[in-house]
C-alpha positions as MATLAB code, in Angstrom:
seq = 'MNLEVVTASRQPEKLSDTVATVYVITAADLRAMGARTIYDALLHLPGVNYVTNVLGANHLFFTGRWRGIFGPTGDDA';
ca = [
     -84.740  -65.246 -117.065;
     -87.713  -67.074 -117.279;
     -90.176  -64.149 -118.746;
     -92.846  -64.804 -121.212;
     -93.250  -62.975 -124.688;
     -94.935  -62.934 -127.478;
     -92.920  -63.188 -130.838;
     -94.444  -63.349 -134.831;
     -95.913  -66.796 -133.971;
     -98.630  -64.345 -131.868;
     -97.909  -66.827 -128.977;
     -96.968  -66.226 -125.811;
     -93.875  -68.654 -125.132;
     -90.645  -69.144 -122.538;
     -87.574  -66.448 -123.743;
     -85.963  -69.263 -123.099;
     -88.019  -71.494 -125.984;
     -87.929  -69.002 -128.443;
     -86.079  -69.967 -131.949;
     -84.969  -66.686 -133.021;
     -83.151  -63.869 -131.020;
     -85.045  -61.850 -128.529;
     -83.908  -58.990 -126.800;
     -86.568  -57.960 -123.540;
     -86.101  -54.769 -123.036;
     -87.536  -53.695 -118.935;
     -88.822  -50.660 -117.916;
     -85.534  -50.289 -115.494;
     -83.157  -51.395 -118.311;
     -85.093  -47.836 -120.042;
     -84.513  -45.729 -117.290;
     -80.976  -46.875 -116.741;
     -80.145  -46.151 -120.683;
     -81.910  -42.452 -120.615;
     -84.225  -43.724 -123.271;
     -86.516  -41.262 -124.201;
     -87.847  -42.739 -127.563;
     -87.884  -46.319 -129.333;
     -84.937  -44.815 -131.271;
     -82.951  -44.289 -128.359;
     -83.489  -47.921 -127.253;
     -83.326  -49.463 -130.102;
     -79.848  -48.067 -130.602;
     -78.805  -49.951 -127.110;
     -78.999  -53.627 -129.253;
     -76.267  -55.609 -131.110;
     -76.931  -54.764 -134.891;
     -79.483  -51.657 -134.922;
     -78.233  -48.422 -136.256;
     -79.830  -45.457 -137.330;
     -79.078  -42.832 -140.041;
     -80.427  -40.024 -141.961;
     -80.171  -39.622 -145.249;
     -79.264  -36.000 -147.449;
     -83.094  -35.836 -147.919;
     -83.685  -35.550 -144.099;
     -85.373  -39.238 -144.221;
     -84.608  -41.317 -141.039;
     -83.795  -45.087 -141.353;
     -83.800  -48.012 -138.801;
     -80.688  -50.572 -140.213;
     -81.378  -53.969 -138.522;
     -78.610  -56.845 -139.493;
     -78.572  -56.123 -143.140;
     -82.625  -55.334 -143.302;
     -83.868  -51.237 -143.422;
     -87.019  -50.162 -142.347;
     -87.803  -46.603 -143.100;
     -89.139  -44.415 -140.243;
     -90.427  -40.537 -141.275;
     -92.268  -39.525 -138.496;
     -91.002  -38.383 -134.911;
     -92.998  -41.030 -132.840;
     -91.960  -43.499 -136.087;
     -95.268  -43.402 -137.700;
     -94.160  -44.081 -141.495;
     -95.337  -41.447 -143.901;
];
């Protein structure tokens, strides 16, 4: 796959030239997995988990790091 991606460097580069692990999810992938939200799509990636705590706050865990997501659209509250 010879895709061009933009990572944290904010510069376009070939997928094969990136120094980090990069997952590309295409529109066809989204349709095939039946993803309706960003959560649905992310949960198909290795190392991504989603939990709701006892207070109802939603959290995404990325291989040992977490990011609290509080709105249904993924907006931080």
